[in-house]
Every structure is written in C-alpha cells, then in structure tokens.
C-alpha positions in Angstrom: 6.6 31.6 -27.4 5.8 31.7 -23.7 8.1 32.4 -20.7 11.3 30.6 -21.6 13.3 32.1 -18.7 11.1 31.3 -15.8 12.6 28.8 -13.4 11.0 25.3 -13.4 10.3 25.3 -9.7 7.3 23.8 -7.8 5.7 23.3 -4.5 4.3 19.9 -3.5 1.3 19.2 -1.2 0.2 15.8 0.1 3.6 14.7 -1.0 3.5 11.2 0.5 6.6 9.1 -0.2 7.6 11.4 -3.0 6.5 9.7 -6.2 5.1 12.8 -7.9 8.0 14.9 -6.7 10.6 12.5 -7.9 9.0 12.2 -11.4 8.7 15.9 -11.8 12.3 16.4 -10.9 13.3 13.8 -13.4 11.5 15.8 -16.1 13.4 18.9 -15.3 11.5 20.6 -12.4 13.0 21.6 -9.0 11.0 20.9 -5.9 11.3 23.7 -3.3 8.7 22.6 -0.7 7.2 19.2 0.2 4.6 18.7 3.0 2.6 15.8 4.3 0.8 15.2 7.5 1.9 11.6 7.9 5.1 11.2 9.9 6.3 8.0 8.1 5.9 9.6 4.7 7.8 12.7 5.8 10.5 10.4 7.2 10.6 8.6 3.8 11.0 12.0 2.0 13.8 13.0 4.3 15.6 9.7 4.0 15.8 10.1 0.2 16.6 13.8 0.1 20.0 14.8 -1.2 21.5 11.9 -3.1 18.2 11.1 -4.9 16.0 14.1 -5.1 14.9 17.3 -3.4 18.3 19.0 -3.0 16.6 22.4 -2.7 13.4 21.3 -0.9 12.1 22.3 2.5 10.4 19.1 3.8 8.1 19.2 6.7 5.3 17.5 8.5 2.2 19.7 8.6 -1.5 20.0 7.9 -2.2 21.9 4.7 -5.3 23.3 6.3 -3.2 25.3 8.7 -0.8 26.6 6.0 -1.0 29.8 4.0 0.6 30.7 0.8 2.5 33.5 2.5 4.0 31.1 4.9 5.1 28.7 2.2 6.7 31.5 0.2 8.6 32.7 3.3 9.9 29.2 3.9 11.4 28.9 0.4 12.4 32.6 0.1 10.2 33.3 -3.0 7.7 36.0 -3.8 4.1 35.5 -4.9 4.1 34.6 -8.6 7.7 33.2 -8.6 6.6 29.6 -8.4 4.8 28.4 -11.6 3.6 25.0 -10.4 1.8 23.5 -7.4 1.6 19.7 -7.5 0.0 17.1 -5.3 -2.4 14.3 -4.7 -5.2 15.2 -2.3 -6.3 12.0 -0.5 -8.3 9.7 -2.8 -10.0 7.3 -0.3 -13.2 9.3 -0.2 -13.7 8.7 -4.0 -12.2 5.2 -4.3 -14.4 2.3 -5.3 -12.5 0.3 -2.7 -13.7 2.6 0.0 -17.0 3.9 1.3 -17.3 6.6 -1.4 -18.3 9.4 0.9 -16.8 12.0 -1.3 -17.3 15.5 0.0 -19.0 14.0 3.0 -15.6 12.8 4.1 -13.3 15.6 5.4 -10.5 14.2 3.2 -12.7 14.9 0.2 -12.6 18.6 1.0 -8.8 19.0 1.0 -8.7 19.8 -2.7 -10.1 23.2 -1.7 -7.0 23.9 0.4 -4.9 22.7 -2.6 -6.6 25.3 -4.9 -6.4 28.0 -2.2 -2.7 27.6 -1.6 -1.9 27.5 -5.4 -3.8 30.8 -5.7 -2.1 32.4 -2.6 1.3 31.4 -4.0 0.4 32.9 -7.4 1.1 29.6 -9.2 0.2 29.6 -12.9 -0.4 25.9 -13.0 -1.5 23.1 -10.7 -1.7 19.4 -11.3 -3.3 16.7 -9.2 -4.4 13.1 -9.7 -7.1 11.1 -8.2 -8.8 7.7 -8.6 -11.0 6.9 -11.6 -14.0 7.2 -9.3 -13.6 10.9 -9.1 -14.9 11.2 -12.7 -18.3 9.8 -11.9 -18.6 10.7 -8.3 -21.9 12.2 -7.1 -22.3 15.6 -5.6 -24.8 17.3 -3.4 -27.7 16.5 -5.7 -26.7 12.9 -6.2 -25.8 13.2 -9.8 -22.9 11.3 -11.2 -20.2 13.6 -12.5 -21.4 16.5 -10.3 -18.4 16.3 -7.9 -15.9 16.9 -10.7 -18.0 19.8 -12.0 -17.8 21.3 -8.5 -14.0 20.9 -8.4 -13.6 22.6 -11.8 -15.9 25.4 -10.8 -13.8 26.0 -7.7 -10.8 26.3 -10.0 -12.6 28.6 -12.3 -13.7 30.8 -9.4 -10.0 31.5 -8.7 -9.2 32.2 -12.3 -7.9 28.8 -13.3 -9.1 27.0 -16.5 -8.9 23.3 -16.3 -8.6 20.2 -18.5 -9.2 16.6 -17.5 -7.9 13.3 -18.7 -8.3 9.6 -17.7 -5.0 7.9 -18.3 -3.8 4.3 -17.8 -0.1 4.0 -16.7 0.2 0.7 -18.7 -0.4 2.7 -21.9 2.8 4.6 -21.2 5.2 1.7 -20.6 4.6 1.2 -16.8 4.2 -2.4 -15.6 0.8 -1.6 -14.0 -2.8 -1.1 -15.2 -3.4 2.0 -13.1 -6.1 4.3 -14.4 -6.2 7.7 -12.8 -8.0 11.0 -13.4 -5.6 13.9 -14.1 -6.7 17.4 -13.6 -4.6 20.4 -14.7 -5.5 23.9 -13.7 -3.8 26.7 -15.5 -3.8 30.5 -16.1 -1.6 32.5 -18.4 -0.1 29.4 -19.9 -0.8 27.2 -23.0 -3.6 24.7 -22.9 -2.3 21.3 -21.8 -1.9 18.6 -24.4 -2.1 15.3 -22.5 0.4 12.7 -23.6 -0.6 10.1 -26.2 -0.2 6.4 -25.4 3.1 4.8 -26.4 2.1 1.2 -25.5 -0.9 -1.1 -26.0 -2.1 -4.5 -25.0 -1.1 -7.1 -27.5 -3.9 -8.9 -29.4 -3.3 -12.2 -31.1 -3.2 -11.8 -34.9 -3.4 -8.0 -34.7 -0.7 -5.8 -36.2 0.7 -3.7 -33.3 0.6 0.0 -33.7 2.4 0.8 -30.5 4.9 -1.0 -28.2 3.5 -3.9 -26.2 2.5 -3.3 -22.6 5.3 -3.9 -20.1 4.8 -7.0 -18.0 5.0 -7.5 -14.3 7.6 -10.2 -14.8 9.9 -7.8 -16.6 9.6 -5.2 -13.8 10.4 -7.8 -11.1 13.5 -9.0 -12.9 15.3 -5.8 -11.9 15.0 -6.1 -8.2 17.2 -8.2 -5.8 15.9 -11.6 -4.8 13.1 -11.7 -2.1 14.3 -12.5 1.4 12.6 -15.0 3.7 11.4 -12.3 6.1 9.6 -10.5 3.2 7.5 -13.5 2.3 3.8 -13.6 3.3 2.0 -16.8 2.6 -1.8 -17.4 2.7 -3.4 -19.1 5.6 -6.8 -20.2 6.8 -9.8 -19.2 4.7 -7.6 -17.3 2.2 -5.5 -20.3 1.5 -8.7 -22.3 0.8 -10.0 -19.5 -1.6 -6.7 -19.5 -3.5 -6.7 -23.2 -4.0 -6.9 -24.1 -7.7 -6.8 -20.4 -8.9 -4.5 -19.8 -11.8 -2.6 -16.5 -12.7 -5.2 -13.9 -13.7 -7.9 -15.4 -11.6 -9.4 -14.3 -8.3 -11.8 -15.3 -5.5 -15.1 -13.5 -6.1 -17.1 -11.5 -3.5 -20.8 -12.0 -3.3 -21.9 -8.4 -3.9 -25.3 -6.8 -3.6 -28.3 -8.0 -5.6 -29.6 -5.3 -8.0 -32.5 -5.0 -10.4 -30.3 -5.7 -13.4 -28.0 -8.1 -11.6 -30.1 -10.6 -9.6 -27.1 -12.7 -9.0 -25.3 -9.9 -7.3 -23.0 -7.0 -8.4 -19.9 -9.0 -7.6 -16.2 -8.2 -7.9 -12.9 -9.8 -6.9 -12.4 -10.2 -3.2 -9.8 -7.7 -1.9 -6.5 -9.6 -1.4 -7.9 -12.7 -3.2 -6.4 -12.2 -6.7 -3.5 -14.2 -8.3 -1.6 -11.8 -10.6 -0.7 -12.7 -14.1 3.0 -11.9 -14.6 2.7 -11.8 -18.4 0.6 -8.7 -18.1 1.1 -5.4 -16.3 0.1 -5.7 -12.6 -3.3 -4.7 -11.4 -3.4 -1.4 -9.5 -1.1 -1.3 -6.5 -3.3 -0.2 -3.6 -2.6 1.4 -0.3 -3.5 -1.8 1.5 -1.5 -4.7 2.8 -3.9 -7.0 0.9 -1.9 -7.0 -2.3 -2.2 -9.6 -5.1 -0.6 -13.0 -4.9 2.2 -14.5 -7.0 2.0 -18.1 -8.0 5.3 -19.8 -7.5 6.7 -22.7 -9.6 5.6 -25.3 -7.1 2.0 -24.0 -7.2 2.1 -22.2 -3.9 1.4 -18.5 -3.4 3.0 -15.5 -1.7 1.9 -11.9 -1.6 3.7 -9.2 -3.5 6.0 -7.6 -1.0 6.6 -3.8 -0.6 9.8 -3.8 -2.7 8.0 -5.5 -5.5 5.1 -3.0 -5.3 7.6 -0.2 -5.3 9.1 -1.6 -8.5 5.7 -1.9 -10.1 5.2 1.8 -9.2 8.5 2.5 -10.9 10.3 3.8 -7.8 14.1 3.3 -8.2 15.5 0.3 -6.3 17.4 2.5 -3.8 14.3 4.4 -2.7 13.7 4.1 1.0 10.3 3.7 2.7 10.1 4.4 6.4 7.8 2.6 8.8 6.4 -0.8 9.3 5.2 -3.0 6.5 1.6 -1.7 6.5 2.8 1.9 6.4 5.1 1.1 3.5 2.3 -0.5 1.5 0.2 2.5 2.2 2.9 5.0 1.1 3.7 3.0 -2.1 0.1 2.5 -3.1 -0.9 6.1 -2.6 2.0 7.4 -4.7 2.0 8.7 -8.2 4.3 6.4 -10.1 7.5 8.4 -10.7 7.8 7.3 -14.4 4.3 8.5 -15.0 4.9 11.8 -13.1 7.9 12.4 -15.4 5.7 12.2 -18.4 3.3 14.7 -16.8 6.2 17.0 -16.0 7.2 17.2 -19.6 3.6 18.2 -20.5 3.7 21.0 -17.9 7.0 22.3 -19.2 5.5 22.6 -22.7 2.5 24.5 -21.2 4.7 27.0 -19.5 6.8 27.6 -22.6 3.8 27.9 -25.0 1.6 30.8 -25.9 -1.1 31.5 -23.2 -4.5 30.0 -24.0 -6.9 32.8 -24.8 -9.7 30.8 -26.4 -13.2 30.9 -24.9 -13.3 28.4 -22.0 -16.1 25.9 -21.2 -16.4 23.0 -18.9 -17.0 20.5 -21.8 -15.3 17.1 -21.1 -13.9 14.8 -23.8 -16.4 12.5 -25.4 -14.9 9.4 -23.7 -15.3 10.9 -20.3 -18.9 12.1 -21.0 -19.8 8.6 -22.1 -18.5 7.2 -18.8 -20.6 9.6 -16.8 -23.7 8.9 -19.0 -23.2 5.1 -18.4 -22.9 5.7 -14.6 -26.1 7.8 -14.7 -27.9 5.0 -16.4 -26.7 2.5 -13.9 -27.6 4.8 -11.1 -31.2 5.1 -12.4 -31.5 1.3 -12.7 -29.9 0.3 -9.4 -30.1 3.5 -7.3 -31.8 1.8 -4.4 -28.6 -0.1 -3.6 -26.2 2.8 -4.1 -24.8 5.2 -1.6 -27.0 8.1 -0.5 -26.0 11.5 -1.9 -24.3 14.0 0.4 -26.4 16.8 1.9 -24.1 19.8 2.0 -22.3 21.1 -1.1 -18.9 22.7 -0.8 -16.9 25.1 -3.0 -18.2 27.5 -5.5 -20.8 25.6 -7.4 -23.6 27.0 -9.5 -25.3 23.6 -9.7 -28.9 23.6 -8.4 
C-alpha cells in the first residue's frame, strides 16, 4: 500500500470561516496553516481555534499572492514535501451564475494560479478545491464553454499534477441543502481519487427507495435554539408585495433576457424572492444577505437568519462568526459545508494510503460532465448574442488555440 506513516497534515488557503478546515480535521487531518485576506473571516477562525479546531494551526490575515511556499513552511516549521495536502476554495464569484461571470477577466478568477503555485512550492502531493457549478461550463479566452476548466487542469498538469473532477450535490450525502459544487483534486505520487457515491436521494412517490431520503430543512432547524426577535428580518415594500400569495417552494420570477429560443425571456427566480420548502433540503445558501424566506404558521414571512444558514451549512451550533450580519452571511455562504468536507477528507486519506496512480493520464471528463458542457455549447450557439463576451487574454499554461 501507499505511505501509511505520513502525517495527515494540511495547509489551507482562502480559509474563510473555516468550513473546509473543520471538516478535514473531523475526518482525521490536522491543519497547520490557515490564511485569508478578509479580517472578519480571520477573526472568526481565531475565535473558534483551540476548543473547536485548529489546535496546531498558524492563522493569519494575508494575501496569498504575496506568500511563497518557503515562507509558509518556515511558519509551520516543516520542510518541502512534509505536508501532503493543500486545501482551499479560491473565490468563486467570477464564475457564479449569480454574478457577472467575468471568469479569468476578474482578478479573483486568477487566484487559482497562486493556489497551484503554493502547493507546488510546498511540495504537496495533493490539492483539493471546490468551486461553483458554473466553473464546469465557464468560457475561456476563445469563448468556448468548458475551456476555463481545461486551462485550470492544464495548469495543474504543467506542475506535475494529475487531476480528477466531479460535480457533487451536498443533499445526496445527507446534508440539508441542495448545493451543487465542482470538486477538483490534483495529485501526484498518490492513488487516483475515488469520489464518494451518494448515500441519499430525493424521495419519489410510489418508487422503491434505494438510498436514504434527503435530509429536510425542517430537520436541520430543529437542532438550533429558538430565533430571537433581533434576528428576525421581515419583508417590506415591493418585496412584501412580491411574496404575497406565494407558497413554500415558490418564488417571484425575474423578467430575464429575450433569446431566440426563449422569446418570453430567459427568466429565473428573483434573488431574495423565494419561499423555501421546509420539507426539502434548502436551496443553496449564498454569500448574500438576500436569503430565502420561511413562511410562518400565520402566513407571514421572515428571512433565514445567519444561525439558520450556518445550520444548513452543517456548522456546529457553537461555531462563532465575527462581524456584522452581512459579513456573517457572506462567510457562511462562501464556506464549504463541514460535513461535506469531512467526506472529502476521507477520500483524500484513501488516496494517500493507496498505491500511486501510474496509468496513462488524459484530460477526459466523466460522460455526465461532458454532456453538460455539450448542452451549454448548444445553448451558446443558439443564444450567443445575449451572452457575455469572451475574455481577451488567456492565463496559465494552456495549449488551447
């Protein structure tokens, strides 16, 4: 088998409020270094250190672009090659469908290069990072859907890292949230990753269940203390009018752009205008204060508060978030759910302990992911005139022409 004696230690970049770090520690890893540029996030990490996680961690506020692997290793008193794992979540706003989708044209979209650079400089055998679903089909310098992910994987390969990609829904693993994220694992001198298989599924009337049923929002909220008056946010003005008459599982629609295949408009739900269905896992907790609404027994509505969003994200009830309400929402929404990170941590341990992958490597994606890219290309060809313009300058080590 692989290296059974190597310590399960990792370095964390873009650590945020610590969701990924906490989950990895719960699976058996030990965090030695956590860094984030946001002062509130760092304050949150420090306020939870010791009794909850990160007993061995050096936690600091810094910009990863100014860090070197040598500096990190010096801070944690390790040598190059001692730390098997680098983990993190480079900012996802540049790829999110809720944002402007500037991708590499947004400076935040380039930070993955520093993530890969620092993993290489520290001599890490593995790296794991997650991003929004939109990263899968994001366009690159030539405007082709899927091209951005190819560039990222080629950047990994240029530094000697193989890579595997999966699109996973947290609800399929027992979390009370339908949160679909792209997981990328880079590795060298370890076994090939075997992504976890779903343990839960959406119940269908009349169907014989093969897996456990999805965990509902209602079940998740049962475990937290009652909401206080000062935590309650009620709708007002135009929003109150839009919510009038909506039932759980319904939302106010946005108009959307007219497209050749959608003359009525490519609509979606208005951000902050959806009434959550407590019988299902919650929709994705976002980094915005405009969270979904709960319908109360009297028919009125209130917004999900930060503590409820943290419970949906599977943070423990004692976890502290520093800063004002908007900052707390942002930290919670940007986090990797700890319970999901724990599952990923177990996958990474198996990789480290397995026989190194020596099979020929190619960039082939699973059929499901290729189908999603093909569908996006078809949509792009039909409705390209209303889509974002492609970026002009490629980054990284790409052979795409």
